[in-house]
Structure formats: structure tokens, C-alpha cells
C-alpha positions in Angstrom: -20.2 24.7 53.4 -18.7 22.6 50.6 -21.0 20.7 48.3 -21.1 17.0 49.0 -20.1 14.6 46.3 -22.5 11.8 45.4 -19.7 9.4 46.5 -20.3 10.6 50.0 -23.4 8.4 50.0 -22.1 4.8 50.7 -24.9 3.4 48.5 -23.5 5.2 45.4 -20.0 3.9 45.8 -18.6 1.2 43.5 -19.1 -2.3 44.8 -15.4 -2.9 44.8 -15.0 0.0 47.2 -17.8 -1.1 49.5 -16.5 -4.6 50.0 -13.2 -3.2 51.2 -14.9 -1.3 54.0 -17.9 -3.6 54.7 -18.0 -5.9 57.7 -15.9 -4.0 60.2 -17.4 -4.2 63.7 -15.0 -1.5 64.9 -14.4 1.1 62.2 -11.2 2.2 64.0 -9.6 -1.3 63.3 -8.8 -2.1 59.6 -8.4 -5.8 60.3 -10.8 -6.9 63.0 -9.5 -9.3 65.6 -10.8 -12.8 65.6 -13.5 -13.3 68.2 -13.4 -16.8 69.8 -16.3 -17.7 72.0 -18.5 -20.5 73.1 -20.1 -19.6 76.5 -21.4 -16.1 76.9 -21.9 -14.7 80.4 -24.8 -12.5 81.2 -24.7 -9.6 83.6 -27.8 -10.6 85.5 -31.0 -12.6 85.4 -32.8 -9.8 83.5 -30.2 -9.8 80.7 -30.3 -13.6 80.6 -34.0 -13.5 80.0 -33.7 -10.8 77.4 -31.1 -12.7 75.4 -33.0 -16.0 75.8 -36.0 -14.3 74.2 -34.0 -13.3 71.1 -31.0 -15.6 70.7 -30.3 -14.4 67.2 -30.3 -10.7 68.0 -27.4 -9.4 66.0 -26.7 -6.6 68.5 -25.9 -9.0 71.3 -24.3 -12.4 71.8 -26.2 -15.4 73.2 -23.9 -18.4 72.5 -21.0 -18.8 70.2 -22.8 -21.0 67.7 -25.4 -18.3 67.2 -22.8 -15.8 66.0 -19.9 -13.7 67.1 -18.6 -10.3 65.9 -16.4 -12.2 63.5 -19.1 -14.3 61.8 -21.4 -11.3 61.8 -18.8 -9.2 60.1 -18.5 -11.8 57.3 -22.3 -11.9 57.0 -22.4 -8.1 56.6 -19.7 -8.1 54.0 -21.5 -10.8 51.9 -24.8 -8.9 52.2 -23.0 -5.8 50.8 -22.2 -7.8 47.7 -25.8 -8.5 46.7 -28.0 -6.3 48.8 -29.5 -9.2 50.6 -31.3 -9.0 53.9 -29.2 -11.6 55.6 -26.5 -14.2 54.9 -26.6 -17.7 56.3 -23.1 -19.1 56.8 -22.2 -22.8 56.9 -19.2 -25.0 56.9 -19.0 -25.5 53.1 -20.8 -24.9 49.8 -22.2 -28.4 49.9 -23.5 -27.8 53.4 -25.3 -24.6 52.2 -26.8 -26.5 49.3 -28.0 -29.3 51.6 -29.5 -26.8 54.0 -31.5 -25.2 51.2 -32.9 -28.5 49.9 -33.6 -29.9 53.4 -35.2 -26.8 54.7 -37.6 -26.0 51.9 -38.4 -29.5 50.6 -40.6 -32.2 52.3 -41.4 -35.8 51.6 -43.6 -36.0 48.6 -42.2 -32.9 47.0 -40.7 -32.7 43.5 -37.5 -30.8 42.7 -36.4 -29.6 39.3 -32.6 -29.7 39.3 -30.3 -28.6 36.5 -28.5 -31.5 34.9 -25.1 -29.7 34.8 -25.1 -29.2 38.5 -22.0 -29.7 40.8 -21.4 -33.4 41.3 -21.9 -33.5 45.1 -25.3 -31.7 44.7 -26.4 -34.4 42.2 -25.3 -37.1 44.6 -27.2 -35.5 47.4 -30.4 -35.4 45.3 -30.2 -39.1 44.3 -29.1 -40.2 47.7 -30.1 -38.3 50.9 -33.0 -36.4 49.3 -34.4 -39.5 47.6 -34.3 -41.3 51.0 -36.4 -38.5 52.4 -39.1 -39.1 49.8 -38.2 -36.1 47.6 -38.2 -36.8 43.9 -35.7 -35.0 41.5 -36.0 -34.4 37.8 -32.8 -33.3 36.1 -33.5 -30.9 33.3 -31.4 -29.7 30.4 -29.4 -26.6 31.4 -30.3 -24.9 28.1 -34.1 -25.1 28.8 -35.8 -21.8 29.2 -39.6 -21.3 29.5 -40.0 -24.8 28.0 -39.2 -26.1 31.5 -42.9 -25.5 32.2 -43.5 -28.9 30.6 -41.7 -30.6 33.5 -43.6 -28.8 36.3 -45.8 -31.2 38.3 -48.5 -30.6 41.0 -45.9 -31.6 43.6 -43.0 -29.4 42.2 -41.8 -27.0 44.9 -38.4 -25.7 43.6 -36.3 -25.0 40.6 -32.6 -25.2 41.3 -30.1 -23.6 38.9 -26.3 -23.4 38.4 -25.0 -21.0 35.8 -22.6 -21.8 34.4 -22.4 -25.5 35.0 -19.4 -26.3 37.1 -17.9 -28.8 34.6 -19.6 -28.2 31.3 -20.2 -24.4 31.6 -23.7 -24.0 30.1 -25.2 -20.6 30.8 -28.8 -20.8 31.9 -31.6 -18.4 31.0 -32.3 -17.4 34.6 -35.0 -14.8 33.8 -37.0 -17.4 31.8 -36.7 -20.0 34.6 -37.7 -17.5 37.2 -40.8 -16.6 35.1 -41.8 -20.2 35.1 -41.3 -20.5 38.8 -43.4 -17.4 39.5 -46.2 -18.6 37.3 -46.5 -21.8 39.4 -45.5 -20.4 42.8 -42.2 -22.2 43.0 -39.1 -21.3 44.9 -36.0 -20.7 43.0 -32.4 -21.3 44.2 -29.1 -21.1 42.4 -25.5 -22.1 42.9 -23.7 -18.8 42.0 -20.2 -19.9 43.0 -18.6 -19.3 39.6 -19.8 -15.7 39.1 -20.1 -14.3 42.7 -22.5 -11.3 42.8 -19.7 -9.2 41.2 -20.2 -10.9 37.8 -23.9 -12.0 38.1 -26.2 -11.2 41.0 -29.1 -13.7 40.9 -31.1 -11.6 43.4 -31.3 -8.8 40.9 -33.1 -11.4 38.6 -35.6 -12.3 41.4 -34.1 -15.6 42.3 -35.2 -16.4 45.9 -32.1 -18.0 47.3 -28.5 -17.5 46.1 -25.8 -19.8 47.5 -22.0 -19.8 47.0 -19.2 -22.0 48.0 -17.1 -19.2 49.6 -14.3 -21.7 49.6 -13.6 -20.6 46.0 -13.5 -17.0 44.9 -14.9 -15.3 48.0 -12.0 -16.7 50.1 -9.5 -16.9 47.2 -6.6 -18.3 49.0 -7.3 -22.1 49.2 -7.0 -22.1 52.9 -10.6 -22.3 54.3 -13.9 -24.0 53.6 -17.2 -22.1 54.0 -20.6 -21.7 52.3 -23.1 -18.9 52.3 -26.7 -18.4 51.2 -28.4 -15.0 50.7 -31.9 -13.8 50.0 -33.9 -10.6 49.9 -36.8 -12.2 51.6 -36.9 -11.7 55.4 -39.1 -14.8 55.8 -36.9 -17.1 53.8 -33.8 -15.8 55.6 -35.4 -16.4 59.0 -36.5 -19.9 58.0 -33.2 -21.0 56.6 -31.2 -19.4 59.4 -33.1 -21.3 62.1 -32.9 -24.5 60.1 -29.2 -24.3 59.6 -28.5 -23.5 63.3 -30.9 -26.2 64.4 -28.8 -28.7 62.5 -25.7 -27.7 64.3 -24.0 -26.0 61.4 -22.0 -22.8 62.0 -18.8 -21.3 60.7 -15.7 -21.3 62.9 -14.3 -17.8 63.7 -10.9 -18.5 62.2 -12.4 -19.5 58.9 -14.7 -16.5 59.0 -11.7 -14.3 59.5 -9.9 -15.9 56.5 -12.9 -15.5 54.3 -13.3 -11.8 55.3 -9.7 -11.2 54.5 -10.1 -12.8 51.1 -13.2 -10.8 50.2 -11.3 -7.5 50.5 -9.4 -8.3 47.2 -12.3 -10.1 45.4 -12.8 -7.5 42.7 -9.1 -7.2 41.7 -8.6 -10.9 41.9 -11.5 -11.7 39.6 -10.3 -9.2 37.1 -6.8 -10.6 37.1 -8.1 -14.2 36.8 -10.3 -13.1 33.9 -7.4 -11.4 32.0 -5.1 -14.4 32.5 -7.8 -16.9 31.5 -8.7 -15.0 28.3 -5.0 -15.0 27.3 -4.6 -18.7 27.9 -7.9 -19.6 26.3 -7.0 -17.6 23.1 -3.8 -19.6 22.9 -5.5 -22.9 23.5 -7.9 -22.1 20.7 -5.0 -22.3 18.2 -3.7 -25.7 19.4 -4.3 -28.7 17.2 -5.3 -31.0 20.1 -7.9 -28.6 21.3 -11.2 -29.3 19.6 -13.5 -26.9 21.6 -13.4 -24.3 24.3 -16.1 -24.2 27.0 -15.4 -20.6 28.2 -18.6 -18.5 28.7 -17.0 -15.6 26.9 -16.5 -17.7 23.8 -19.2 -18.3 21.2 -18.4 -22.0 21.4 -19.8 -22.2 24.9 -23.4 -23.2 25.2 -25.6 -20.3 26.3 -22.9 -17.7 25.3 -25.5 -15.2 24.1 -27.2 -15.4 27.5 -23.8 -14.8 29.1 -23.3 -11.7 27.0 -26.8 -10.4 28.1 -26.7 -11.1 31.8 -23.1 -11.3 33.1 -20.7 -8.5 33.9 -17.6 -10.5 33.0 -15.8 -13.8 33.4 -13.2 -15.3 35.8 -10.4 -17.9 35.7 -12.4 -21.2 35.4 -13.3 -22.7 32.0 -13.2 -26.1 30.2 -11.4 -27.3 27.2 -12.0 -30.4 25.1 -8.7 -32.1 24.1 -8.0 -34.8 21.7 -6.0 -37.7 23.2 -5.3 -41.1 21.8 -5.7 -43.0 25.1 -5.5 -42.8 28.9 -1.7 -42.9 28.7 -1.6 -39.7 26.6 -3.8 -37.9 29.1 -1.5 -39.1 31.9 1.5 -37.8 30.0 -0.1 -34.4 29.6 -1.1 -34.1 33.3 2.2 -35.4 34.6 4.3 -33.0 32.5 2.6 -29.9 34.1 4.6 -28.0 36.7 2.6 -24.8 37.4 -0.8 -26.4 37.0 -1.6 -28.5 40.1 -3.9 -31.4 39.9 -6.6 -31.2 42.5 -10.1 -30.3 43.4 -11.7 -27.0 44.1 -10.7 -23.7 42.4 -10.8 -20.0 43.0 -7.5 -19.6 44.7 -4.4 -17.9 43.5 -3.0 -21.1 42.0 -3.7 -22.7 38.6 -5.3 -26.1 38.5 -5.9 -28.8 35.9 -8.6 -31.4 36.4 -9.7 -34.1 33.8 -13.4 -34.4 34.1 -15.6 -37.4 33.6 -18.5 -36.7 31.3 -21.0 -38.8 33.2 -24.1 -37.1 31.9 -25.5 -37.4 28.3 -26.0 -33.6 28.0 -27.1 -32.5 24.5 -24.8 -29.5 24.9 -21.7 -31.7 25.5 -21.0 -34.7 23.3 -17.5 -36.1 23.2 -15.9 -38.3 20.6 -14.1 -41.4 21.7 -10.7 -39.7 21.5 -11.8 -36.5 23.4 -11.5 -35.6 27.0 -12.9 -32.7 29.0 -10.2 -30.9 31.0 -11.2 -28.1 33.4 -8.6 -25.4 33.9 -8.4 -22.8 36.6 -6.1 -19.9 35.6 -4.6 -18.5 38.8 -2.5 -15.4 39.3 0.7 -16.6 37.7 1.8 -14.8 34.5 -0.2 -16.2 31.5 3.0 -16.6 29.4 4.4 -19.0 32.0 1.1 -21.0 32.1 1.1 -21.2 28.3 4.6 -22.6 28.4 3.5 -25.1 31.0 0.6 -26.3 28.8 2.9 -26.5 25.8 5.0 -29.0 27.8 1.9 -31.0 28.4 0.9 -31.2 24.8 4.5 -32.0 23.8 4.5 -34.9 26.2 1.4 -36.3 24.6 2.9 -35.9 21.1 6.1 -37.7 22.1 4.2 -40.6 23.6 2.3 -41.2 20.3 5.1 -40.8 17.7 
């Protein structure tokens, strides 16, 4: 008998290999068919009673909203990424965030939310969450164990996002988790930027890791979905029941698109990273660029923490550009052809988005003539993207001669 290779054990294979093969309900079919279902018929009364007693049993179907082979395949593939015990799917990253906060926070509770968080998350905290009687304190993203000073008797959760979705600060997740453990607090993080391939929060003992799968997990700008994972069976069960009780579930067609996108996640992230570093290096030499907010650059707040904890970068970063007025910014944006102007990111296309610096973060201070522009470097050739940005800067210069 031939000696088995260590790679014969699925758990020793590279993660990029495992996500290609994970989440296949029928191993004979490379691309699983989409399973559409609402009503599920039972063979007899006995089966009806058995399924009614365990509606979330993954081995059987009970009702379409509770899961189909298609959605369960996506759950399995996501769990393969971070070793979680279960993945709770929802219709968007914002829906996943809202489920976490609504599920685990009650009236009278206090939340510590990072100040560099995604805009809709901030709005949810000061709007819906506040109306439910949950108070939120926004803390500086560069705080570490000094966050302990903000913990109150009613504090229940520390919510992180690293890097910040607009300003790109890297948080000291181990230090914040240590504070949470000292006071018995839950920890949650928006890990959309990194995905578990670049940073796995569950390896750092974060309780709940959510992602907007709309971005890199899907990678093709054609579906919306969110997902939260955990290594705690209790937290998974609680969040899963809460999400389904509020009528949130992912449509099978979107689940299928997401599953397709995940197969190429590793090579896409690597390509985005290579292109972004090339473009960022060029931007660094441009007279109108005053600062790069790329986690792999020393100029990015928390860069040393990035070097310590992350496995790499991707295509999304910020750049601070000098512009004389709003007309100059408009000239820059309107001259671009390859960079689209639009929300979201993580797809194969490059995007440019001027960002409003609405928070007075110590890590981000802008002069009156500066603007923060977020760039997503897609899968186009970086030389072509650089040429496109050159046209944008030239348009600004012509306007102000």
C-alpha cells in the first residue's frame, strides 16, 4: 500500500484549495443546481411531526425560508473559510449587522462602537438602536486596552471594524478582545475588508464575525448578501433563530451567485492586492496626493498592527488629494473612464468614491484644500488604471491654470 500524503487529509490542505471544493451537496456535480423551494411536502404524518420538532435540521428540509440545499451549501463554504460552527445568512451586510445588534442588545444596554465604522452601521446605532433604548459610545479606532476606561456597568458589547471602511485605521483586535474578556462582554467585528483569508477574527477569539458578502465573497457586483459566523454553538443558535424569526433569509439565486464567486476568492484577492500596490506606489509620487491610507503603507494608522495580524491586503484603500475647490474634484471624477463612480466595492471593476469626512477622528485630519477619495482597484491592468488617474489629475490642473 502506498504511503498517504498529508494532503490526503482535507484539514491540511491550503484554504484556497478547500474553498474550491467546499459546499457541494452532490460531489458528483461541480456546479450544484439552484434549489428553489417554498413549500416542502412530507411523506406522512410521522415525517411531518419529526420535521416540525426540528425545523432547522440541516439534513432535511422543513420550509424554504429555513434553508435549502443551495443556501446550506453556501453556509458550508463560508464555514470552511474560518472554521466556524455555523454561518447565518441574510440579505445584506447591513442586515447581518442589524441582526447582531438587535439579537444581543436589549433596552438599557450600552454598546461600544468603533468611530470609523461603516456609515449605515453608525446610522443604525444613532437611529433604530437608540429608539430601542440602547446607548452607543463611539470610540477611537486606535484605542487598545485603554478602551477599558469607557466600559460601564451596562456595557454588553464591543463592536469593531478593521480597517475602517473609509479611513482605514487598523484596530488592535487582541487588545480589545482582552478588555471584553475581562468584563464579560461580547465582541463582534465587521470583517468585510479582509475576509478570513487575510484576517480571521475567530482565530483572535472574537465572538461574532460578520461580512458583507456583497463585496469580495461574491466578487462580481451582481448580488447582495450578508453572513455572520461564530465558533460558539450557543451564539450561533441564538442568532440563527433571531434572524429567521425576523423573516430574513437569502434567496437561492443569490446564494448560488455567492457560492460561484467564492470559488475564485483567493486568486481574486491576490490580483486585487497586486494591482492596488502598483497603483498606490504611483499615487505616492503624485504632487496632488498628500497621503495614502493603504494598510500596507506606513502612513496608514495602525500599520504596525496590520503587519502583525494580517496575511495581506486587497484592492480597497484611501488617498488624500489636494484640490482647490469642488469644481476641481468634479473635473477629476468626470475625466475618469475606467474608474466608475458608485457605492460598494469588491467586484472585478475599479471604483472611485469621494468620501465625506464627517467624523473628527484624531487619525484623520484634512486641510481645507484636501479631500479623501476611496479607490477600489479592480482586475483591469494597473498601467491602464494609472493612465486613467493621470487624466483625472490633468483635468484638475487644466481647470486651475
